[in-house]
FITI-968412 format. One record per residue: x, y, z of N, C-alpha, C in turn; residue number from 1. Coordinates in steps of 0.001 Angstrom, whole numbers. Each point is the difference from the previous one (the first is absolute). Layout:
+---------+---------+---------+---------+---------+---------+---------+---------+---------+-----+
|     nc1 |     nc2 |     nc3 |    cac1 |    cac2 |    cac3 |     cc1 |     cc2 |     cc3 |   k |
+---------+---------+---------+---------+---------+---------+---------+---------+---------+-----+
|       X |       Y |       Z |       X |       Y |       Z |       X |       Y |       Z | NUM |
...
+---------+---------+---------+---------+---------+---------+---------+---------+---------+-----+
end
This chain:
+---------+---------+---------+---------+---------+---------+---------+---------+---------+-----+
|     nc1 |     nc2 |     nc3 |    cac1 |    cac2 |    cac3 |     cc1 |     cc2 |     cc3 |   k |
+---------+---------+---------+---------+---------+---------+---------+---------+---------+-----+
|    2667 |  -14015 |    -147 |    -499 |    1310 |     369 |     861 |    1180 |    -354 |   1 |
|    -585 |    1070 |      13 |     553 |    1176 |    -519 |     840 |     546 |    1153 |   2 |
|    1129 |     503 |    -242 |     789 |     738 |     929 |     219 |    1417 |    -365 |   3 |
|    -285 |     970 |     630 |     158 |    1322 |    -167 |    1528 |     248 |     492 |   4 |
|     570 |     723 |    -967 |    1449 |     307 |     386 |     105 |    1348 |     724 |   5 |
|     737 |      29 |     998 |     184 |    1245 |     685 |    1374 |     606 |    -370 |   6 |
|     -92 |    1169 |    -456 |    1145 |     792 |    -102 |     -32 |    1266 |     663 |   7 |
|     213 |    -176 |    1258 |    -162 |    1359 |     834 |    1181 |     727 |    -142 |   8 |
|    -350 |    1270 |     143 |    1096 |     961 |    -110 |    -533 |    1338 |     522 |   9 |
|     965 |     972 |     170 |    -484 |    1336 |     410 |    -410 |     838 |   -1191 |  10 |
|   -1189 |     638 |     207 |    -475 |     955 |   -1062 |    -135 |    1363 |     546 |  11 |
|    -136 |     937 |    -835 |     -13 |    1354 |     419 |   -1267 |     182 |    1067 |  12 |
|   -1069 |   -1020 |    -200 |   -1138 |      96 |    1070 |     479 |    -294 |    1410 |  13 |
|    1143 |    -643 |      98 |     488 |    -337 |    1360 |     336 |    1187 |     870 |  14 |
|     370 |    1128 |    -667 |     350 |    1183 |     723 |   -1132 |     948 |     518 |  15 |
|   -1296 |    -326 |    -561 |   -1073 |     755 |     381 |    -685 |    -451 |    1243 |  16 |
|    -698 |     778 |     681 |    -727 |    -219 |    1303 |   -1091 |   -1230 |    -308 |  17 |
|    -190 |    -877 |     909 |    -963 |    -996 |    -148 |   -1408 |     476 |     259 |  18 |
|    -899 |    -666 |    -758 |   -1435 |     354 |      80 |    -359 |    -764 |    1225 |  19 |
|   -1285 |     206 |     492 |    -348 |    -737 |    1341 |    -247 |   -1335 |    -391 |  20 |
|    -268 |    -624 |   -1061 |    -158 |   -1320 |    -391 |    1293 |    -804 |    -373 |  21 |
|    1098 |     717 |       4 |    1292 |    -551 |    -416 |     333 |     348 |   -1326 |  22 |
|    -915 |     521 |    -944 |     392 |     203 |   -1260 |     835 |    1484 |     -53 |  23 |
|     710 |      -7 |    -992 |     991 |    1305 |    -124 |    -434 |     702 |   -1301 |  24 |
|    -229 |    1258 |     192 |    -304 |     834 |   -1214 |    1189 |     308 |    -786 |  25 |
|    -159 |      38 |   -1282 |    1135 |     343 |    -966 |    -204 |    1553 |    -251 |  26 |
|     621 |     975 |     715 |    -145 |    1246 |    -248 |    1224 |     869 |    -124 |  27 |
|    1142 |    -711 |    -395 |    1194 |     761 |      43 |     752 |    -313 |   -1249 |  28 |
|    -814 |      35 |   -1216 |     486 |    -579 |   -1305 |     601 |    1067 |    -934 |  29 |
|     350 |    1227 |     732 |     732 |     966 |    -953 |    -997 |     779 |    -900 |  30 |
|     491 |     694 |   -1022 |    -710 |     754 |    -889 |   -1108 |    -792 |    -885 |  31 |
|     249 |   -1285 |     -39 |   -1090 |    -678 |    -811 |   -1106 |    -684 |     813 |  32 |
|     -63 |     510 |    1259 |    -952 |    -700 |     791 |   -1371 |     464 |    -362 |  33 |
|    -251 |    1226 |    -478 |   -1348 |     376 |    -468 |    -491 |    -857 |   -1294 |  34 |
|    1000 |    -362 |    -923 |    -398 |    -744 |   -1188 |    -501 |   -1277 |     491 |  35 |
|     578 |    -643 |    1187 |    -205 |   -1234 |     331 |   -1339 |     -50 |    1036 |  36 |
|    -509 |    1082 |     329 |   -1029 |      37 |     955 |   -1275 |    -814 |    -450 |  37 |
|    -694 |    -693 |     916 |   -1203 |    -771 |    -352 |   -1088 |     896 |    -466 |  38 |
|   -1035 |    -615 |    -514 |   -1181 |     873 |    -385 |    -634 |     599 |    1117 |  39 |
|     -12 |    -436 |    1144 |    -745 |     410 |    1193 |     816 |    1203 |     532 |  40 |
|      -3 |     984 |    -552 |     722 |    1297 |     471 |    1465 |    -117 |     363 |  41 |
|     585 |     438 |     969 |    1279 |     -89 |     356 |     370 |   -1011 |     959 |  42 |
|    -880 |    -978 |     254 |     226 |    -980 |     959 |    1155 |    -932 |    -326 |  43 |
|     841 |    -407 |     855 |    1125 |    -769 |    -189 |    -296 |   -1377 |    -552 |  44 |
|     753 |    -502 |    -939 |    -203 |   -1418 |    -383 |     235 |   -1053 |    1155 |  45 |
|    -781 |   -1024 |      50 |     114 |    -914 |    1053 |    1491 |    -662 |    -195 |  46 |
|     633 |    -376 |    1341 |    1199 |    -620 |    -198 |     280 |    -658 |    1477 |  47 |
|     417 |   -1255 |      96 |     207 |    -673 |    1242 |    1113 |    -978 |    -334 |  48 |
|    1239 |     240 |     520 |    1089 |    -858 |    -134 |    -128 |   -1241 |     917 |  49 |
|     163 |   -1208 |    -450 |     -49 |   -1149 |     769 |    1578 |    -549 |      75 |  50 |
|     370 |    -417 |    1225 |    1279 |    -694 |     132 |    -252 |   -1473 |     -22 |  51 |
|     684 |    -567 |   -1040 |    -105 |   -1363 |    -215 |     902 |    -805 |     896 |  52 |
|    -573 |    -341 |    1211 |     696 |    -784 |     960 |    -760 |   -1049 |     756 |  53 |
|   -1226 |    -254 |    -454 |    -839 |    -954 |     511 |    -934 |     512 |    1159 |  54 |
|     193 |    1204 |     256 |    -907 |     660 |    1085 |   -1015 |     742 |    -756 |  55 |
|   -1245 |     -15 |     391 |   -1130 |     713 |    -679 |     -24 |    1414 |     397 |  56 |
|     443 |     930 |    -940 |    -172 |    1331 |     366 |   -1027 |     661 |   -1017 |  57 |
|    -865 |    -839 |    -739 |   -1009 |     648 |    -681 |   -1065 |     573 |     920 |  58 |
|    -684 |    1095 |    -462 |   -1041 |     669 |     828 |   -1391 |    -346 |    -436 |  59 |
|   -1058 |     443 |     757 |   -1277 |    -380 |    -327 |    -358 |     448 |   -1350 |  60 |
|     513 |    1202 |    -605 |    -385 |     387 |   -1316 |     620 |    -948 |   -1066 |  61 |
|     908 |    -836 |     303 |     658 |    -988 |    -827 |    -737 |   -1359 |     -75 |  62 |
|    -962 |    -133 |     798 |    -449 |   -1404 |     310 |   -1372 |    -306 |    -696 |  63 |
|     -24 |   -1192 |    -467 |   -1300 |    -391 |    -760 |    -501 |   -1407 |     407 |  64 |
|   -1187 |    -125 |      49 |    -696 |   -1294 |     196 |     243 |    -797 |   -1431 |  65 |
|    -214 |   -1397 |     162 |     180 |    -863 |   -1141 |   -1216 |    -933 |     -98 |  66 |
|      23 |    -831 |    -995 |   -1121 |    -927 |    -206 |     138 |   -1158 |    1104 |  67 |
|     960 |     -14 |     815 |      50 |   -1029 |    1048 |     268 |     645 |    1267 |  68 |
|    -859 |    -188 |    1004 |    -308 |     859 |    1131 |    1407 |    -261 |    1015 |  69 |
|     753 |    -980 |    -250 |    1211 |     -51 |     874 |    1283 |     585 |    -586 |  70 |
|     -74 |     680 |   -1158 |    1043 |     592 |    -796 |    -155 |    1556 |    -166 |  71 |
|     936 |     711 |     113 |    -126 |    1492 |     -97 |    1204 |     366 |   -1065 |  72 |
|    -328 |     946 |    -874 |     963 |     483 |   -1049 |     416 |    1461 |     411 |  73 |
|    1174 |     275 |    -231 |     515 |    1440 |     338 |     805 |     509 |   -1283 |  74 |
|    -415 |    1181 |    -416 |     752 |     580 |   -1105 |     329 |    1484 |     323 |  75 |
|    1165 |     363 |    -339 |     453 |    1437 |     164 |    1040 |     300 |   -1069 |  76 |
|     497 |    1326 |     186 |     974 |     357 |    -994 |     664 |    1282 |     286 |  77 |
|    1176 |     311 |    -504 |     677 |    1165 |      57 |     710 |     468 |   -1298 |  78 |
|     917 |     869 |     -78 |     410 |     355 |   -1265 |    1015 |   -1074 |    -540 |  79 |
|     363 |    -973 |     812 |    1023 |    -933 |    -554 |    -667 |   -1447 |    -261 |  80 |
|   -1062 |    -316 |     779 |    -443 |   -1457 |      55 |   -1574 |     -10 |     161 |  81 |
|    -487 |   -1099 |    -503 |   -1352 |    -455 |     429 |     215 |   -1222 |     999 |  82 |
|    -718 |     125 |    1063 |      80 |   -1043 |    1104 |   -1183 |    -826 |      81 |  83 |
|     278 |   -1283 |     272 |   -1044 |    -920 |     101 |     246 |    -826 |    1441 |  84 |
|    -987 |    -170 |     606 |    -184 |    -684 |    1136 |   -1233 |   -1030 |     204 |  85 |
|     308 |   -1158 |     400 |   -1101 |    -836 |     217 |     106 |    -849 |    1311 |  86 |
|   -1066 |    -288 |     715 |    -128 |    -621 |    1268 |   -1039 |   -1120 |     -29 |  87 |
|     346 |   -1188 |     468 |    -934 |   -1103 |       3 |     844 |   -1298 |     231 |  88 |
|    -786 |    -929 |     282 |     718 |   -1267 |     619 |     856 |    -707 |   -1067 |  89 |
|    -273 |      53 |   -1255 |     746 |    -693 |   -1032 |    1297 |     793 |    -331 |  90 |
|     284 |    1124 |     478 |    1114 |     789 |    -365 |    1290 |    -522 |    1051 |  91 |
|    -364 |    -905 |     854 |    1020 |    -599 |     892 |     526 |   -1293 |    -789 |  92 |
|    1308 |     -74 |    -225 |     640 |   -1001 |    -719 |    -334 |   -1427 |     691 |  93 |
|    -213 |     102 |    1346 |    -326 |   -1363 |     630 |   -1374 |    -427 |    -216 |  94 |
|    -940 |     856 |    -735 |   -1473 |    -452 |    -175 |     -29 |   -1098 |    -940 |  95 |
|   -1167 |    -774 |     160 |       6 |   -1248 |    -946 |     -22 |     382 |   -1446 |  96 |
|     683 |    -765 |    -897 |     -15 |     314 |   -1352 |     648 |    1094 |    -446 |  97 |
|     846 |     611 |     763 |     653 |    1369 |    -257 |     779 |     -12 |   -1301 |  98 |
|     504 |   -1379 |    -482 |     776 |     -23 |   -1168 |    -840 |     155 |   -1332 |  99 |
|   -1328 |     -28 |     322 |    -922 |     109 |   -1271 |    -860 |    1203 |       9 | 100 |
|     338 |     925 |     922 |    -866 |    1147 |     196 |     834 |    1240 |    -444 | 101 |
|    -765 |    1009 |    -544 |     613 |    1282 |    -517 |    -784 |    1109 |     253 | 102 |
|     708 |    1147 |      56 |    -495 |    1403 |     182 |     269 |     650 |   -1250 | 103 |
|    -933 |     596 |    -736 |     184 |     626 |   -1307 |    -327 |    1486 |      92 | 104 |
|     691 |     980 |    -546 |    -361 |    1379 |    -302 |     200 |     305 |   -1401 | 105 |
|   -1022 |     236 |    -806 |     157 |     300 |   -1352 |    -117 |    1671 |    -128 | 106 |
|     717 |     528 |    -860 |     129 |    1367 |    -169 |    -192 |     408 |   -1595 | 107 |
|    -931 |    1001 |    -129 |    -285 |     561 |   -1301 |     485 |    1435 |      20 | 108 |
|    1040 |     249 |    -837 |     688 |    1191 |      96 |    -847 |    1290 |    -798 | 109 |
|    -929 |    -452 |    -800 |    -794 |     960 |    -735 |   -1537 |    -408 |     -97 | 110 |
|    -545 |     -73 |    1315 |   -1504 |    -474 |     149 |    -891 |     695 |   -1081 | 111 |
|    -789 |    -769 |    -651 |   -1012 |     444 |    -902 |     652 |     217 |   -1495 | 112 |
|    1318 |    -348 |    -209 |     524 |     208 |   -1239 |    -198 |   -1191 |    -941 | 113 |
|    -401 |   -1035 |     485 |    -210 |   -1329 |    -733 |    1273 |    -520 |    -473 | 114 |
|    1160 |      -1 |     838 |    1235 |    -562 |    -243 |     232 |   -1033 |    1056 | 115 |
|     917 |    -870 |    -120 |     457 |   -1047 |    1053 |    -926 |   -1180 |     -37 | 116 |
|     299 |    -974 |     875 |    -682 |   -1291 |     -12 |   -1354 |     277 |     701 | 117 |
|    -991 |    -796 |    -679 |   -1421 |     154 |     593 |    -181 |   -1260 |     891 | 118 |
|     749 |    -984 |     122 |     -77 |   -1044 |     937 |    1368 |    -179 |     603 | 119 |
|       6 |    -724 |    1173 |    1060 |    -167 |     681 |     846 |   -1235 |    -546 | 120 |
|    1208 |    -177 |     501 |     722 |   -1149 |    -303 |    -565 |   -1281 |     444 | 121 |
|     -48 |   -1129 |    -696 |    -662 |   -1289 |     416 |     892 |    -772 |     996 | 122 |
|    -606 |    -231 |    1113 |     577 |    -890 |    1093 |    -863 |   -1338 |      73 | 123 |
|     781 |   -1103 |    -487 |    -813 |   -1194 |    -128 |   -1181 |      19 |    -882 | 124 |
|   -1289 |     172 |     424 |   -1045 |     226 |    -622 |    -861 |    1234 |     196 | 125 |
|     740 |     903 |     821 |    -675 |    1234 |     412 |     567 |    1232 |    -674 | 126 |
|    -745 |     918 |    -405 |     404 |    1398 |    -319 |   -1112 |     897 |     345 | 127 |
|     350 |    1280 |     -40 |   -1055 |    1086 |     316 |    -353 |     807 |   -1443 | 128 |
|   -1203 |     361 |    -129 |    -385 |    1026 |    -992 |    -260 |    1217 |     721 | 129 |
|     725 |    1097 |    -598 |       2 |    1299 |     623 |   -1198 |     847 |    -386 | 130 |
|    -267 |    1089 |     928 |   -1166 |     736 |    -252 |     225 |     855 |   -1420 | 131 |
|   -1204 |     424 |    -466 |       9 |     918 |   -1224 |     839 |    1215 |     298 | 132 |
|    1004 |      94 |    -955 |     798 |    1268 |      85 |    1302 |    -304 |     653 | 133 |
|     288 |   -1292 |     572 |    1109 |    -252 |     682 |     865 |    -885 |    -877 | 134 |
|    1362 |     276 |    -333 |     902 |    -769 |    -521 |    1321 |     -37 |     592 | 135 |
|     550 |   -1108 |     381 |    1070 |     -73 |     824 |    1312 |    -117 |    -744 | 136 |
|     857 |     840 |     373 |    1390 |     165 |    -615 |     998 |    -773 |    1015 | 137 |
|    -226 |     -39 |    1222 |     776 |    -704 |     982 |    -871 |    -636 |    1039 | 138 |
|     812 |   -1053 |     595 |    -743 |    -517 |    1299 |    1093 |    -414 |     855 | 139 |
|    -240 |     200 |    1456 |     922 |    -469 |     997 |    -641 |   -1291 |     528 | 140 |
|     922 |    -928 |     328 |    -466 |   -1225 |     596 |     924 |    -409 |    1114 | 141 |
|    -661 |    -592 |    1080 |     659 |    -350 |    1161 |    -398 |   -1402 |     402 | 142 |
|     791 |    -997 |      13 |    -425 |   -1378 |     382 |     -66 |     -65 |    1490 | 143 |
|   -1046 |    -703 |     367 |    -338 |     -18 |    1606 |    1126 |    -653 |     767 | 144 |
|     727 |    -902 |    -584 |    1154 |    -661 |     807 |    1128 |     788 |      16 | 145 |
|    -104 |    1346 |    -457 |    1106 |     938 |      52 |    1180 |    -379 |    -911 | 146 |
|     -80 |    -896 |   -1072 |     912 |    -523 |    -830 |     257 |     826 |   -1170 | 147 |
|    -986 |     765 |    -413 |      59 |     798 |   -1353 |    -668 |    1356 |     248 | 148 |
|     572 |     986 |    -543 |    -556 |    1282 |    -212 |     461 |     623 |   -1286 | 149 |
|    -816 |     583 |    -895 |     474 |     663 |   -1122 |   -1018 |     885 |    -543 | 150 |
|     476 |     871 |    -904 |    -806 |     888 |    -788 |      94 |    -317 |   -1468 | 151 |
|   -1133 |    -495 |    -568 |     -47 |    -390 |   -1406 |    -525 |    1061 |    -911 | 152 |
|     446 |      69 |   -1345 |    -373 |     870 |    -858 |    -810 |    -682 |   -1189 | 153 |
|    -991 |     496 |    -477 |    -707 |    -530 |   -1199 |     799 |     269 |   -1248 | 154 |
|     -31 |   -1123 |    -770 |     537 |     167 |   -1362 |    -904 |    -298 |   -1099 | 155 |
|     373 |     259 |   -1190 |    -785 |    -429 |   -1227 |     -24 |   -1589 |      22 | 156 |
|   -1253 |    -266 |    -571 |    -166 |   -1519 |      37 |    -662 |    -544 |    1285 | 157 |
|    -392 |     952 |     980 |    -511 |    -373 |    1147 |     801 |    -738 |     989 | 158 |
|    1411 |     289 |     -17 |     921 |    -637 |     796 |     394 |    1002 |    1077 | 159 |
|     620 |    -468 |    1064 |     578 |     783 |    1033 |    1403 |    -209 |     323 | 160 |
|     896 |     966 |     253 |    1278 |    -106 |     287 |     341 |     758 |    1334 | 161 |
|     983 |    -445 |     777 |     373 |     543 |    1141 |     602 |    1541 |    -301 | 162 |
|    -365 |     911 |     720 |     305 |    1297 |    -163 |     952 |     551 |    1153 | 163 |
|    -294 |    -594 |    1236 |     811 |     539 |    1247 |    -394 |   -1010 |    1004 | 164 |
|     778 |     -45 |    1031 |    -153 |    -699 |    1308 |    -395 |     949 |    1005 | 165 |
|   -1236 |     244 |     295 |    -444 |     988 |    1013 |     370 |    -362 |    1351 | 166 |
|     243 |    1003 |     671 |     447 |    -194 |    1483 |   -1280 |    -370 |     707 | 167 |
|     207 |    -856 |    1085 |   -1266 |    -366 |     679 |     458 |    -358 |    1396 | 168 |
|   -1076 |    -166 |     986 |     494 |    -450 |    1386 |   -1305 |    -444 |     569 | 169 |
|     212 |   -1041 |     851 |   -1214 |    -630 |     725 |     221 |    -263 |    1289 | 170 |
|   -1139 |     236 |     874 |     102 |    -401 |    1446 |   -1331 |    -655 |     271 | 171 |
|      59 |   -1295 |     483 |   -1209 |    -714 |     307 |    -833 |    -108 |   -1216 | 172 |
|   -1296 |     422 |      30 |   -1024 |     -46 |    -943 |     -71 |    1244 |    -824 | 173 |
|     959 |     912 |      13 |      77 |    1289 |    -654 |    1203 |     -61 |    -976 | 174 |
|    -287 |     653 |   -1218 |    1161 |     109 |   -1059 |    -219 |    1363 |    -602 | 175 |
|    1166 |     549 |    -394 |     -99 |    1352 |    -555 |    1046 |      91 |   -1228 | 176 |
|    -339 |     662 |   -1091 |     882 |      86 |   -1048 |      -1 |    1355 |    -604 | 177 |
|    1007 |     325 |    -733 |      81 |    1382 |    -528 |     373 |     -92 |   -1517 | 178 |
|    -912 |     638 |    -952 |     307 |     -25 |   -1326 |     545 |    1359 |    -331 | 179 |
|    1136 |      66 |    -608 |     690 |    1338 |    -306 |    -770 |     615 |   -1129 | 180 |
|    -343 |    1293 |      89 |    -772 |     611 |   -1097 |     781 |     293 |   -1105 | 181 |
|    1415 |     -34 |     116 |     889 |     173 |   -1221 |    -207 |   -1100 |    -964 | 182 |
|    -206 |   -1273 |     619 |    -244 |   -1140 |    -981 |   -1354 |     222 |    -830 | 183 |
|    -862 |     593 |     571 |   -1357 |     241 |    -704 |     -19 |    1072 |    -998 | 184 |
|    1050 |     675 |    -167 |       2 |    1131 |    -874 |    -512 |    1270 |     605 | 185 |
|    -352 |     904 |    -950 |    -424 |    1383 |     350 |   -1530 |      60 |     349 | 186 |
|    -598 |   -1081 |     458 |   -1406 |     -57 |     138 |    -382 |    1009 |    1135 | 187 |
|   -1046 |     627 |    -105 |    -560 |     992 |     942 |   -1297 |    -626 |     616 | 188 |
|    -566 |    -908 |    -743 |   -1092 |    -734 |     551 |      75 |   -1481 |    -301 | 189 |
|    -145 |    -852 |     872 |       6 |   -1377 |     -26 |   -1293 |    -758 |     502 | 190 |
|    -154 |   -1202 |    -372 |   -1014 |    -955 |     426 |     647 |   -1165 |     699 | 191 |
|    -607 |    -520 |    1051 |     562 |   -1121 |     753 |   -1090 |    -947 |     388 | 192 |
|     165 |   -1161 |    -209 |    -849 |   -1247 |     464 |     862 |    -912 |     875 | 193 |
|    -524 |    -641 |     999 |     790 |    -891 |     840 |    -915 |   -1122 |     467 | 194 |
|     537 |   -1180 |      76 |    -788 |   -1112 |     533 |     992 |   -1269 |     311 | 195 |
|    -476 |   -1010 |     495 |     802 |   -1138 |     394 |    -596 |   -1231 |    -673 | 196 |
|     904 |    -954 |    -329 |    -520 |   -1303 |    -370 |     657 |   -1122 |     666 | 197 |
|    -622 |   -1129 |     -81 |     614 |   -1424 |     330 |      54 |    -694 |   -1261 | 198 |
|    1059 |    -448 |    -520 |      92 |    -760 |   -1178 |     124 |   -1511 |     253 | 199 |
|    -143 |    -613 |    1281 |      72 |   -1259 |     170 |   -1024 |    -897 |    -652 | 200 |
|     209 |   -1050 |    -593 |    -960 |    -793 |    -512 |   -1020 |    -498 |     843 | 201 |
|   -1252 |     161 |    -397 |   -1029 |    -388 |     791 |    -581 |     989 |     890 | 202 |
|     766 |     918 |     378 |    -542 |    1245 |     828 |     400 |    1457 |    -638 | 203 |
|      39 |     -24 |   -1257 |     211 |    1270 |    -657 |   -1031 |    1094 |     380 | 204 |
|     355 |    1127 |     242 |    -910 |    1065 |     345 |     702 |    1381 |     -88 | 205 |
|    -912 |     931 |    -221 |     360 |    1375 |      85 |    -553 |     681 |    1162 | 206 |
|     496 |    1137 |     743 |    -529 |     463 |    1170 |     768 |    1256 |     256 | 207 |
|    -427 |     726 |    1254 |     687 |    1131 |     384 |      92 |    1103 |    -991 | 208 |
|    -993 |     264 |    -973 |     257 |    1139 |    -897 |    -336 |    1222 |     616 | 209 |
|     759 |     977 |    -572 |    -253 |    1425 |     503 |   -1378 |     402 |    -345 | 210 |
|    -620 |     555 |    1044 |   -1474 |     521 |     -25 |    -790 |   -1178 |     203 | 211 |
|    -811 |     306 |    1154 |   -1070 |   -1051 |     231 |   -1065 |     -92 |   -1156 | 212 |
|    -472 |   -1156 |    -304 |    -911 |    -204 |   -1171 |     600 |      99 |   -1335 | 213 |
|    1381 |     183 |    -135 |     678 |     -52 |   -1397 |    -155 |   -1262 |    -689 | 214 |
|     -81 |   -1129 |     709 |    -386 |   -1290 |    -712 |    -371 |    -924 |    1163 | 215 |
|    -477 |   -1223 |    -430 |    -436 |    -947 |    1158 |    1216 |   -1068 |     145 | 216 |
|     449 |    -124 |    1271 |    1077 |    -891 |     274 |    -289 |   -1439 |    -579 | 217 |
|    1013 |    -631 |    -478 |    -170 |   -1536 |    -271 |     729 |    -210 |   -1386 | 218 |
|    -217 |   -1159 |    -641 |     573 |    -287 |   -1165 |    -767 |     323 |   -1269 | 219 |
|     612 |     638 |    -854 |    -383 |     344 |   -1535 |    1182 |     134 |    -927 | 220 |
|    -186 |    -703 |   -1095 |    1094 |     110 |    -940 |     114 |    1428 |    -565 | 221 |
|    -885 |     891 |     145 |     264 |    1330 |    -423 |    -706 |     965 |    1020 | 222 |
|     786 |     488 |     855 |    -498 |     618 |    1131 |    -519 |    1432 |    -546 | 223 |
|   -1324 |     337 |     241 |    -467 |    1292 |    -446 |     305 |    1146 |     940 | 224 |
|    1158 |     621 |     -24 |     199 |    1311 |     908 |    -787 |     993 |    -571 | 225 |
|    -663 |     698 |     908 |    -960 |    1235 |    -517 |     268 |    1283 |     483 | 226 |
|    1141 |      57 |     930 |     365 |    1370 |     612 |    1509 |     133 |     -21 | 227 |
|     484 |    1207 |     -74 |    1389 |     254 |      77 |     148 |    1371 |     676 | 228 |
|    1361 |     105 |     641 |     365 |    1175 |     641 |     663 |     976 |   -1000 | 229 |
|    -431 |    1254 |    -134 |     490 |     842 |    -866 |     698 |    1020 |     777 | 230 |
|    1399 |     166 |    -146 |     834 |     792 |     733 |     368 |    1178 |    -908 | 231 |
|    -324 |    1184 |     593 |     467 |    1334 |    -781 |    1048 |     575 |     910 | 232 |
|    1292 |       0 |    -529 |    1059 |     371 |     949 |     -60 |    1444 |     254 | 233 |
|    -751 |     821 |    -701 |     -93 |    1454 |     348 |   -1167 |     332 |     883 | 234 |
|    -919 |    -852 |     385 |   -1035 |     169 |     736 |     296 |      57 |    1486 | 235 |
|    -813 |     786 |     743 |      57 |     -31 |    1556 |    -909 |   -1211 |     406 | 236 |
|    -636 |    -674 |    -718 |    -894 |    -975 |     489 |     685 |   -1199 |     792 | 237 |
|    -397 |    -484 |    1064 |     565 |   -1166 |     725 |    -237 |   -1214 |    -904 | 238 |
|    1002 |   -1030 |     156 |    -306 |   -1119 |    -772 |   -1202 |    -533 |     -30 | 239 |
|    -782 |    -192 |    1240 |   -1260 |    -744 |      58 |   -1151 |     973 |    -199 | 240 |
|     207 |    1222 |    -629 |   -1089 |     898 |    -133 |    -738 |    -855 |   -1135 | 241 |
|   -1492 |      45 |     300 |    -866 |    -629 |    -903 |     140 |     408 |   -1520 | 242 |
|     488 |    1169 |    -190 |      63 |     663 |   -1290 |    1183 |    -698 |    -838 | 243 |
|     839 |    -722 |     648 |    1012 |    -790 |    -704 |    -282 |   -1325 |    -390 | 244 |
|   -1309 |    -400 |     284 |    -443 |   -1466 |    -358 |    -590 |     149 |   -1392 | 245 |
|     355 |    -825 |   -1046 |    -402 |     -25 |   -1338 |    -524 |   -1353 |    -359 | 246 |
|   -1157 |    -196 |    -536 |    -945 |    1046 |    -218 |    -789 |     412 |    1161 | 247 |
+---------+---------+---------+---------+---------+---------+---------+---------+---------+-----+
end
C-alpha cells in the first residue's frame, strides 16, 4: 500500500489567523504577494498545515468520499507540504492481510503536459491506467502493516526509484503522510490520484479510490482511473471544491 510521507514543519502560513474551517490564508508574503495572487481577485491561496502525529486534524474542506463507503480520503497543503490522510478498516496493521495491502498516492507535477508515467507500477498482476492528461512523476506508498513507506520517482525505461522516506503517523484506522513540495520541484499546479490495493494471491483487488465513481472496486489487471484531483497552489479554492476534480 502506498504511504504518504509527512514532513510537517512550520510555514509562514502558521503565523496568520485561522479561518473558520481551520484553513489558514497565505496573506503575508511580502512584495511578491500580488504576483502570486490567484485568479479569483485578491483572495488568499488555500493553506492548511497538518501536524503528522496520528491525530486527524484535517477539516471538512480537506475531506473526500472514495469508491468504498467505509473509506475516506483527506488531502490538504501549505507552502511546504502536500498532506494525505486516509481512514478505513484496512489502515490498521492488525487488519487481516495487512502485509499485502497498500495505500498509493500518485503525483503529476505538470498535469496536462503529457509527461510522466501513464500507468502505475505493477504489483503482482495489478496496475492502474491514469486519466487522460495525467502522467505521474512520483508516488507515495504506505504498506498497511506499517512496515514500509516511501516516495518513489519515475525514471526512463518506466522504472521507479526511491526519492525520499516520507514522514507518516498512524492511530487505529487512520494514517497521515506529508510529501515535501521541495521534492516535487517548482510546480505551481499538480495532479493527485489515490487508491488502495490488496496484492494477496486469490483476493487481489483495488478499492478506496479518491472520488466516488472513479472506478469500480474489485480486481482488474489494468484499473481504469477516470478522475484526479488538480491542486492549484495559488487558488483560494478548498481541496474538495468540485472545480478541482478533473475531468
